[in-house]
N, C-alpha and C positions, 0 to 999 in steps of 0.2 A: 504494500500500500504506500502511495506517495506521501511524503512529509506534509504536502499541502492538504491532503485529505485528512491526515491526523490533526492538522491545525484547525481545519473546519469543524471536525467533530468536537474538538476541545472547546472551540468558540461557542458553538451552539449548545453544548452542554452547560457552559457558563451562563449563556443567555437564558436557558430554561431554568437554571438555578435562581437567577435574579428575578424573573417574572412569575415564577411558579411557587409551589408549596414549599420548596426547599428553604425559602427565607429571602431576606433582603427587602429594602424599602420598596422595590417595585411591586411586591406582592400586595401592598395595601391599596385601597381605593383612593380616589381623589377625595379631598376634603377641603372645606373652606373654614377659615377662622370666624367669619361672620356667618355662622351656621343658621342663625335665625333669619337670614336673608336668602336661604336656599331651602325652603320648607319641603319641597317635593323630593329633594335629595336627602333630606333628613328622615322623613317618615311619610309613606304613602297615605297615612291616615290624616295628614294635614291638608290634603287636597280639598279645596272648598271650605276649609275650617277657618273662616274669617268673617268679618262684618263688611259686606260689600257685594257687588255683582261680578266684578271682573278684577283679576289680579295678575300682574306680569312682573318678571324679574330679568335683569341682565347682570351677569357676574363675570369678573375677570380676576385671575390670580397668576402672578409671576414670582418665582422664588429661586433662590440658590444660584443667582447669576454668576457668582464668582467661581463656580465649579465647572462651567461650560465654556466652550470656545465660540459659541454662536448665540450669545445673549443669555436670557434666562434658561436655566437648565430644565425647569418645569414651567409650563404655561397651560393654563386651563381656562376655557371659555364655556359659559353656560347660559342658556335662556330657558324660561319656563312660563307657563300660563295655566291658570285654573279658574273655574267659575262655579257658581252654585245653580243647580237645576231642581225643578219641581218644588220650589219653595212654597208655592201656593197650593199645591196638590196635597201635601202632607202637613198637617198642623203641628205634628210633634217632631218633625225632622225634614231632611232634604238630602239630595245627592250632590256630591262634589265630583267634578271631572276635570282633567287637565293633562298636560304633557310637559316633559322637560327633555332637553337635549344638551349634550356637552361634547367638547373636543379637548382631549388632554394630550400634550406633547412632552415627552420626557427625554432629556439627554441630547447629545450631539448627533446620535443616530436617529433621533425623532421617533422613539418608541411611542406609538400613538394608540389611543383608545377613543373611539367614536361611539356614542350611545344615544339611542332615542327611546324614551319610555312613555307609556300611556298609563295614567293613574285614575282610579275610581275609588270613591269613599262614600260610606253611608254615615250621616251625622244624625244623632238622635238626642232630643232634649230630655234630660233626667228630671229637671225642674226649672224654675225661672232663672236660676243662677248657674246651672251646670249643663254641659254638653259632653257627649262621648262619641267617638268616631272610630270606625274600623275601615282600613283601606287596603287595596291590593295594587300592585304595579307590575307591568310586563313590558319587556323591551328587547331590542336587538342591539348587539354589541359587535363592533369590528375592531380587532387588534391588528396592528401593522407595524412595520419598521422600515426605515429608509435604507435599503441595501446599498444604494449608490454612495452613501457616506462612509461605508466601511473601508478601512485601510488594512492591508495585509503586509506581512514581512517581505513578500516577493516584490512589492511595489516600492521598496526603498532601494534606490540606485547606489551601489557601492562606489561607483565612479565619482558621483557628486555628493555622496553621503547625505542625500535628501530624498524625500518622498516624491515619486513620479507616478501620477494617476494614470498615465498612458501605458504603464507596464502591466502585463497580464498577471492576474493573481492565481489563475487555475482553480478558483473556488466557485462556489454557487453564485450565479449571477444575481439572483434575487430571491427573496423570501416571500412567499405568497401570504396575503392577509388571511385572517381567520375570523369567521363570523359565527356567533352563537346566540341563543336566547337566554334571557335572564329574568327571574321572577322574585318578587319581594312582597312584604306585607307589614302591617303595623296597626297599633291602636293608640288613641290619644284621648286626653281628658282636659276639659277647660272649666275653670271657675271664674265667674265675674260678678263681683258685688254690685257694680254699676250704679253707684250713688253719686249724683252730680248736683252742683249748685250753679245757678245761672242769674244773669241780669238781662237787660234788654238787648244786649248786643252779642255777648259771648257766653260760652259754657266751658267749664273745666272741672276736674275732679276735686272734691274736698275730702272724701272718705273712700277713695277707690282702692280696691284690692282685686288683683287678677292673677291667675296662675294657669300655665299650661304644663302638662306632663305627657310624655309619650314613650313608647317602646316599639322599636321596629327591627325587622330582620330582613337583610338583603342577601341575594344569591342563594335563595332557598333550594334551588336545583343544583347548586355547586357545579356550574358549567365548566367544561373543558376549555382552557385558554391556551393550549399548546401552540407555540409558533415554531418549534424546532423541527425542521424538515427531516432530520435524521432519526426522530423518535416516532416513526410510523407505528400507529396503534397504541402508543403510550399516552395515557391521559395526564393532564396537568390541571387538576381541578382547582377552581377559585374557592378560597375559604368563604364560608358564610360569615356575614358581618352582623353584629347586634349593636344597637344604639339605644341608650337610655338618656333622655334629654328633658330639660325643663326651662321655662322662662317665667319671670314674675314682674309684676308692676305694683309697687308699694309706695303710698304717699309718705312724704316727709315734711316736717316743718311747715313751710308755706304750701298752700294748695296748688301752686304752679310748679312744684318740684316733685319728682318721683324717683325712687330707686328701681333699677331694672336688673336684678340678678339673673344669671343664666348659666347653664352647664350642659355638657354633652360628654357622655362616656361611651367610647368605642371599643369593641372587642372583635377582632378578626383573626382567627387562628391564634398564633402565638403573639400577635400584636395587640397592645393595649394603649389607649390614649384617653387622657382626661383633660378637658378644657373647662375652665370655670372663671367667672369674673362678674363684674357689675358695671353699669353705667348710671350716670345721673342725668335725668331728662328735665329740661326746662321748657315749659310751654310759654314761648315768647308772646304768642298771640293766639287766642282761641278762635274757633270757627264761629261765624255768624249763625245764630239760631233762626233769625227771622227774615233778614233780607237776603242772605246768601252771598252778599257782595264782599264780606270780609274773609280773606283767605288766611287759614290758620298757619302757624309756624312754630317749630320746636327744634331745639338743639340738644343733642345727647353726647356726653363725653365720658370715657371710662377706659377699662382695659380688661383683657382676658389673660390667663396664664395657662399654657399648655405644659403639663407636668413634665419636668426634666428636659424641656426642649426650647420654649420660647415665651417671651413676654410680648403681648400684643396690644398696643395702644389703639383705641377705636374712637371714631366720631360718626355721628349720624345726624344729618340735617333733613328736616321734613318741611315741606311747603305744599299746602293744599293736598292734592292727590299723589304727590311725588315724594320720594325719599332717596337721599344719596348717602351711601355708607362708605367710609374709608378706614383702612386699617393697615398696619405694618408689623410683620413678624420679626421681632428682634431676637435672633438666635442666642440662646444661653447655654447650649450644650457644647460638647467638644467638636461638633461639626462646624462651629463658627470659624475655625482655622481654615478649613477647606473652602468655605464660602467667602473668605476674605472680608468678613464683617458685613456682607450684604445679606439682608433678610428677604422677606417676601411682601410685596405690595398687593393689596386686594381692593377692588372697587366694585360696589354693588349699586344698582339702580332699581327702585321699586315703584310700581304704579298700582294704585288700588282705586277703583271707582265704585260708588260715588261718595265715600264717607268723608274725605277731607281729613285734616289734622284734628284728632280728638284725643281725649285723655286715655283712650284704650288702644290707640293705633299700633303701638309697638308690638303687641302680641298678635296682630292680624296677619 
C-alpha cells in the first residue's frame, strides 16, 4: 500500500475522531451565548410560546478567530420564525408552528453543518397564570467539508521548501457530503403574575413576576454523521443532547427596573456545559395604552458565565416590536492562549408582532 494511502487513512480516521463519538469539540452542537434569543434551538416546546402573533429571529456568532488562518474559526448563522395558530378555536390553548435554519462553518477546512427544522407545539392553559407546552421538531441535516482546502505532504516542494497547490497529492479528490434526518422534543412551563399599574399614557410592571422553565432532548434518533469515506458501513452516531433551561423576570426597587436571571444546562454524551447569569432591565419608556403612538423602549445590561470557559458581557436594546442583542465571549480557560485573546462576538435581532415593548417582553 502506498504511503499516501496510509496518510489518507490516518487523516480520515482523525477526522472521524474529531467529529464523531470519539470526542473533541467538534462532537458538540452549535450553541449561542444568548440562548434566550434562539428559542427554537433551545426547546421545540417554545414554538409559539409567547405573547404575540408573529415572531422572527436573526442570529450570528463568530468565535476563536485567533486559531484560524481565514478569519473566525467558527461562524454560525441562524434564522427562525414561529407563530400561534387556532387561538380562537380552543379556549384553553392553541398550536405553535415554526421553523429554524442554520449554517455552521468550523475551521480552515470549512467543516460545515447545514440544518433546516420544522417545529410544532401544543400550548395548554393550566390556569390564569400558568401555561404548559409540549413540542416536537424534525429536520434535515447536511454535513460537508471543503476538500479543496486540504494540504498534503506531497504538495510541499523540497526545491522551494514551500507548499505548491499544483503538485498532485495522490489522495481522495473530494469528500462527499452526508445528509440525514434529525428529531427532537421538549416540554416547557410558564408562570406570569401579570400585575400592572398604569396612567393615561403608559403601562409598566409594579409587582411583576414571571418564570419560564423547560427540558428538551435533541437527536433522539442518534443519527449517523459519518463523513469518513474509508469507514464504509461504520456508523458514527451523534450523541443525544439534553437541555434544562430557565429565565425569570423579577421586579426590583423602582417599578421601571427588573432582574432577569437565566440559565441553561447542556449534556451531550461526555460533554457538559453550564451557562448562568443575570441582566438588569430598565424600561426607559412604556408602551402607549390608549393612543398607540408612543413607542416603548428598554435597555438591559448584564453578563453570563459559562462554567470553566468564558465570561460573557451582554446588552439588549428593545424598541417597539424590535430587539437587538449583543454579547462577547471573553475566554477564561487555557484555550485563550490558542485564540490569542480573541473571544466570540454574537449579534441577535428579534421581531415580535404586535405586542411592542412591555414589562413581560423579555421572556417572549
